N, C-alpha and C positions, 0 to 999 in steps of 0.2 A: 576504404570509403568515406565519403564525405556526409557522415550522419546528419550534420545540420541541414544540408540542402535536401537529402532524402526525407527527413522529418518534417521539413517545411511544406511538404505537399499536403493540400487538403486544409480545412479548418477544425476547430474544435467539435464540430458536429460530425466529424468523420473520423475513421480510424488511420488515414492517410497512409503511409507506407510502414506502419508499426509492424505488421507482420513480416514485411520483407526484411526490416532491420532486427526483428527478433530472430529471424532464421540466420542472418550473417552472424549474429554474436553468438547464437547456439553454436554454429559450426566452426566459429573463431573466437574462443571465450577469452583470448588475450586482448581482444577489442572492447571488451567490458568498460575499462576504465575511459576510453574514448566515448562510448554510449553514454556513460554516466555524465561526462561534462555536458551534454546537450541538456540536461536539467537545469543548467545555469543560463540558458539561452535567453535574451531579451524578447524573443518571439514566443508568445503563449502556445501557439500551435506546435512549435518545436518542442517545448517542454511538456505538452499533454501527450504528444505521440511518442515521445521518449520515454515517458512515464509508462504508457500502454507497452511499448515494446520490452521495456526492462520487466514489467510484470510477466509478461509471456515468458521472459529468460527465466526468471526467479521461480516460476511455478515449477520448472524443471530441474533448476540447477541453484537452490537457494544458498547452498555452501558458497557459491562464488560471490556472495552479497555480504557475506558475515563481517568483512572488514570495512565495509561501507554503510552499516547498520547506523551508527550515530548520525551520520552525514544525511542519510535518508530520512530518519526520524526529524531532524532538523528541518529539513527541505519540507516534509509533509506539514510540519506545524506552520510555516512561513509562506508557501508558495500562494498567490493569490487566485490561481486556477484551481476550481476544484476537481477537474479531471485529473490534474496532477496529484492532489492530495489524496483521492480516492485510489488511485493505481499504486502509490506509496503505501497506503493503509494496507492494501492487499499484500504487497511486498513484506511489511511489517509482520503481518499475519504469518507468513512462511518463515521469516525470522524467528518469531517467537516460539516455533517448534524445536528450534536448535539450541543446544544447551549453551554454545558459546556467544550466542547472540539474544538469548531469551530475555535478559532482564532490560536491554536497551530497547528492543522491540516492545516489550511489554509496556514500559514507561512511555513509548511513543504512541502506541495504541490507545492507552489510557487517556493520553492528552488529547487525542484525537476524538474522543467521546463528546467533547464540547464544541466541536468545529460547527460552523455556521452551515455547512452543507448536509442535508440529511444522508446523501449518498455516502459521504466520508464517515459519518456517525455510523451508518449501517455496516460498513466494512469493518470499522473499528470493533463493533459488537461482534461480527463474525469472527475476527481474528482471535480476539480474546476467549470466545467461547471454545473454539477449535483447541487453542493452544492449552486452557485450562481443563478441558478434557483429556489431553494427552498428559499434562502436569497436575494430577489432581490436588497437589498441595496449592494451587493457585485459585482453585475453585470458589473458595470463600470471597477472596478479594475480588474475583470476577462478578460473583453476585453481588457484592457490596457496590460497585462502581457501575454495573450494568442496570442494577435495579432502579435507579431514579429515571432512567429512559423509557421505562414502561409507561410512563405519562408524557412523552416527549410531544411537542405540537406536531410533528410529521407522524401520520398514522402508520407510514411504513417503518419508521424507525421504533416506533412503540411494539409494532407486531413483532419485529425482529427481535427487540429486547425481551418480550414475552416469551417467545420461543426459546430465546437463549437461556433464560431462567429455568424453564421447564427441562432443558437439555441437560443442565447442570445439576 
């Protein structure tokens, strides 16, 4: 399939055909590398919808993304579309639960705590919280890096950080 064409449908205010692309990749995991290339598209809608589709795949098949963890973390730090960054933060949260990608995903999520978008910061807090609850040796670090966000300018991020600290 031509993922670039499918993912170009709609704009950043919609999911476009992300659900359909996710279904294709779940049914044909060998197409994952092709779907990942859409993250490099010059079209912001393609990148946003690709990140959405990939997150839906990673939710059920996180192991398929382990080899791509470092590239996803780099893209999450550098893409200028917040929708891309928050979906990649979600994927990094899933990858932080796997021993083989935990360190890379953890660093990526930690970096995203300083993102300009409150949505990205919120997903980074969630990912770190869930991961550190599973890997208790990370709890102290999670508390240290999430703590300052309890006074975040975004009330939603501040509340998420407060909830995270209570959970940890």
